[in-house]
N, C-alpha and C positions, 0 to 999 in steps of 0.2 A: 678916923673921923669922917673921911670921905665916903665910906661904905654905908653910913647911916642913911643918907637919902636914897641910895639904891635899894636898901632893904625895905625902907618905908614904901617907896614907889612900887617895888616888886610885890609887896604884900597887898597893897591896894589894888593893883592890876589883877593879881591872882584871885582875890576875894570877889571883885567885880565880875571878872570873866567866868569864874565857876558859878557864881550866883545867877548870872545871865543865862548861861547854858542850862543850868538846872531848871530855871523858871521857864525857859523856852521849851525844853523837853517835856515838862509837866503840862504846859498848855497844849502842845501838839498831841501828847498822849491822850488827853481828855477831849481832843477835837474842839478846843476852844480857840478863838482868834488870839493871835499874838499881839496884833495891833488893830484897833477898830478902824474901819474905813479903808482898808487896804486889802489886797489879795492875800489869802492865807498862806500860800506857799511862798510868795515873795517876802512877806514879813518874817516868816520863820527862817528863811535862808539868810536874810540880812541880819537878824538878831543872832543867829548861830555864828555867822561870820564875825560879827562884832565881839562876841564872847571868845571865839578862838583867837582873834587878833589881840584881845586883852591878855589872854593866857600867853601868847607869843611874846608880848611886851614884858610880861612878868618874868618869863624865862630869860629874856635878854637882860633885864635888870639884875637878876640873880647871877647871870654869867659875868657881870662886870665886877663882881666882888673880888 
């Protein structure tokens, strides 16, 4: 019963992190801004770090099973 929240949270983090990394990669590949009003490189780095952090949290949640 206690593993259900870990599976749910891990799935949410994995979906968010992979979606954010894919979206950021597509924006960078097409040379479009990741966030308007900011420096392109800084916003891409921050978005990629957030996506990688979400995937790391997903891995941690799945490791708790």
